[in-house]
C-alpha positions, 0 to 999 in steps of 0.5 A: 505497446502498438497503437491501434490502427487507423480502422480500428474501432475501441472495444469501448465503442464495440461494446456500446454499439453492441450494447445499442443492437441488442437493446434495440432489436429486443425492443423491436422484437417486443414492440412487434409481439407486443403489435400482433398481441393487441390486433389479436385482442382488439379484434376479438375485442370488438367481435364480441361486442358484435355478438353482443349486439347481433344476439339482443337483435336476433332476440327481440320478439318484434324481429323475430315476429317480422322476420318470420312473417317475411320468411313465410311469404313469397318475395318479389324483388323491386322497387315496391319491396324495397320501399316497403322494407325502407318503412317496416319495422325492422329497418327502424330497429336496426338503425336504431341499433347501429346508431345506439351501439356505433356499430358499422352496420345492423343487417337483418335478412331472411331464410334466404338470405334476403336483406331485410334491414340494411344502412344503405336503403337500396341495397334491401330486397337484395342478397347478402355479399357475404354467406350466411349458410353458418348462421341460416344453420343455426350456428354463430358466426364471429368473422372478419370480412370484407362486405359492401360497407368495407372490411370489418369484424362481424358477428352472425346470429340465427333468427329463431321463430317466435313462441307459440302465442300460448306458451305449448309446443304442438305434439310431436313438434321438435323442441328445436325452433326453425331458423327463420333468419340471421342479423350480422353486426359489424365494427369497421377495421379502422375502428379497430386499428385506432384503437390498436395504433393509439394503444401502439403509440402508448407503448412506442412510449413507453419502449423508447423511454427504456430504447434510451435508458438502455442506451444511456445503461450501455454508455455508462457502462462503457465509461465505467470499463474505461475507467476500469481499464485506463483507457487500455485497448485488450491487445495493450492490456495483455501487453502490459500483463507480459511486460509486468510479470517480466519486470516484476519479477526478472528485475533485482528489485522488491516490487509492492503496490497498493491501491488507493485504499491502501490494499496490497495488489502486487507484491513479487517474489523479491519483495516476499524475499527481501521483507520476509512477508507473503500477504495474499492480493487484497489484504491492507498493508497495514497486517502483511508484516512490513516493519514500522520503520518500512510502513511509515516510508510506505505511507509516506510515498514522498520519494525519499529514501528511507534505510531499513533494517529487516531481520538480518538485511538492510534495505533501502525502500523507496515509496512514490504515489502513482497517478495517471491523467490526474486521477490517483492510483495508489503507491510503489514501494521499491525495495533494493538489498543494501545488505552486501553494500552495507558490508563492503561500506563498512570494510571501505570505512574501516580501510579509509580510516587507516589509510587517513592514520597513514596520512596522518602519519605521514604530515607528522613524519615530514614536520619531524624530519622538517625540525630534525633537519633545522636542528642538524643545518643549526649545529645543534646535533645534541638537541636533535639526539634528544628529539629523535630518543622523544620519537622513539619512545613516544612511538608513531602519532605521538601515542595517538592510543596509551595502552594499545598493547593490550588488543593483540588483534592487528586488525581491531588495533589498526581499527581503534588507531583510525577512529582515534585520529578520526576523534582528533580531527573532531577536537575529542579525545579517545582512550583506552579504558585501564581494563582493556585486555584483549589477548585473542584474534577476531574471527568476524570483524565485519560484525564487531566493527560495526556495532564498535563502529557506530558506538564509537561514531555516536559517541564520539558525535554526541561528544563534540556536538555537546557543551565542553563538560566541567572538568577539575584537574588536581593542582599537583600529583606527589609519589613518595619514595618506597612507592606511593599508593595511587587512590581508585575511584569506587566502582560505582554500580550498574544497572540490572545486567544479564550474568553474562555481562556479570561474569568476566574473567578473574584476572580483571577482578569481575569488575571490568566493566562494571567499575567504569572506564577509568581516566587514562590521562596518567599511568604510573611509572616505575621505581618508588611510584609517582603520576607521569603524564603520557600525552606530550607531544613529542614534537615539542621536547623544548617546551616539555623536556622538564616535564618529562625529565621530572615525571620520569624521576618517579624511583629513589626517594619521590618526585615531584609531580608536575602541575597541569593547567585545567584547560591541558586535560581533554575537556571531550573525551570519549572512553572505550573498554574491551574484554575478552571472556572466552570467544565472548568480547565484551565493549562498553563505550562512554562519553562525555556528551549531554546523555539520551534524553529521558524521553528516549531511554531504550526507543534510542535502538527503534528504527528511525529514532535518534537524537541528531536531525537528518542534515541531507544523510541518504535514508535519513538516520537512526538505523546505527543502533538498530543495526548493531543490535540487530547483529548482536542478537542474531550471534546470541549478545545484545546490545544495552543503554546502561546508562543514559547521563546527562548530569552529575550524580544522576544515579549509578553508572558515572565514570570517573578517573582512577585518580578518584576524588576531583577527577574528570567525569563522563556524563555522557550515555554508556552503552554496553555490547556482547557479542559472542563467538567472534574471538578465537586463539591463534591466527586472525581468520579474518585475513582470508576474508578481506 
C-alpha cells in the first residue's frame, strides 16, 4: 500500500473539519435567524407598549379638554405661549406619564401639529418633527422613526374632543367625534437593542455550548472511524480488499477468521471445501459445523499445528490470535490439506520399513559370511556344511515371521516383515495368529496398511512401554509314538460382534478371529508328533544343535521335548491374525501391554484422545485410531475395541497360547478390523498404483 502524499489530508481530519464547518454554519444561521426574529419581536413588543401608553394619555378627560381648548383658539408661537404651555396641566400630565412608564417621550399636539407638551420645553409651541397626518386623521400608528430625541419606536394616537357635558349628542350631529390633536409616545431603540443584546447573549451561550458539543461529537466520531478502520485511509482500505480477495481465494490453504466475540468473519473457498462448512458471515464458530478437534484448536489459538480428520480428509490446522497496535482483533485458523501427503507418507513408511528389513538382512548376511569364512579358514568344513544347512532351513532373517506362507500377497508379506523387524528393534516379538489365511491379493494396499499399520504401531508401543508380563512356560513338552494330540485352549467368547465379524470361512471352523490369537512359539512336527521350537537363532548352530536334533526327532517311538527356562520365551508380544472372507479382510491385533484404561473405552477412537503423551509429535497424537476407523467405515467396514485388557481374568477374550494350561496370556487390548472390498483373486492390483 502506498503511503499518503505529503500534502494529503487524512480522511479523519477531513471528516472532522467538514462536520465542524457544518455544525458551525448551522448554528450561525440559527443565531442570525434568532437575532432577526428577536429584534422584530422586541420592536413589536415595545411598539405595543408605547401604543398602550399613548391610548391611556389620549383617553384622559383632562387631556382631551385642554387639547380641545387649544385647538379652538389661534395660537401664536413665541415665548409667552412657550411659558404658558410649560406651566400648563398638559405638560405636567405628559411628564408624569413619561416618568411613570420609562418612555423616551410623551408629546401632545393640537390638530395643527403644534406641540402642547414635550420633554424639551424649548420645543413647546413648535411643529412636530415627524408627520402627524395619520394620527390626526383618526388612525393609530406604530412606527419606528428618528426625531429630535433620536431614533425610537413610537405610537401615535388621535385625541378626540370631549363628550358633551350632559352626555347628549346634538340633533343632526354625527356620532363620530372630531379629532382635536394627537398623543405621541416613543421608546428609545437603545432600550430595544439592550434587551435584544441580553437575549442574544443568552442565546449565544446556548449556541456556543451546542457548537462545543458538536465539535466533541465530531471528534468522537472521527476517533470511532479511526478505530473501526484501524487508521487506514479509503485508498488503503480499497487496496486491502483487493489484496484480501486475491490472497484468500488464490492460495491453496483454507482460512477461517473470527472476531473477538468468536463470530466468523471470513471463510474462503478452500476452507469451505476442506472443512465441509458453508457458514453465513457473523455465525458463531461453534455453530458453523467444525469438528470438535478443529474447534478445540481454533479456540486454543496457540499457533501449534494440529492434525485432524475431517470426513475422508486429513488436514493440519493452525490457529493464531491477531493483534494490531496492541489491540486484539480476533483469531485466524489456517487449514492445509494433508490427505495426499499422508497417503504418500504411509507408502513411504512401507518402503522405509522394507529398506530396514533389507539392511537387517545385509547385516545378518555379513555376519553369516564372517562365520563361514572363519569355519573354512580353521579347516572345519563339516561345521560349515551344517551351518549352511541350518541357514537354508531358517530362511532370511532367521525366520523373522513364521507362518508367512499363509499370506499370498507379496506387499502384505513385505509390510508384515518390516513391522516384525521394527518390533524386534523395540524388544517386542511380533507373530502371526494360528488361523491366519489370506489366499488373495490386495486391491487397495493404502487403506489396508493405514488400518493395519496403526493397529500394529499402537500394539508394539503398548507392549514396549508396559511392564514385562508375567510369563509361565512348560518345563517340558513330550510326544508319543503314533502321534500325540496337542491340547488346545478353549476359545474365549468375544464381546458383542456384528454378524459380519462372526461369519468366517468354513475352512477356519468359524472361530478364526473369535477364538483368540494362538501362541506361535511352537508348531507340531511330523511323524509321531512332538512340539518343535522354531525360533532358535540359526547363526549359533553349535549351541542349539542338540536342541535342534532333538526337536526334529518327533517320528518313531516318540521324542522327548526340549526344556526352556521361562526367560527364553518372548516377554513382550504382539499377535496379529489376518483372515480372508471373500473380498473382505478381517484383522485382529492383540498385545501383552497394559491395555486401555477403563475410563477411555470407545473414546480411544475420538480425535485427540491417546494413551500416550505427545512427546513433541507435530500435530499431537490421537489421530491414528480415528483415521483407521474412518477409513474402514468409508469402505463399509469398521474398527472396534473388543477387549480393553489390563489383568488376568478380566473377562472374556483373553488370548492364550495353543498349549492350553500354563501357556502365555496376552493381557493387553485387542482390536478387530473389517475391511470389505480390499481382496481379489489373480494378480496384485497395487503394483500399478505404486
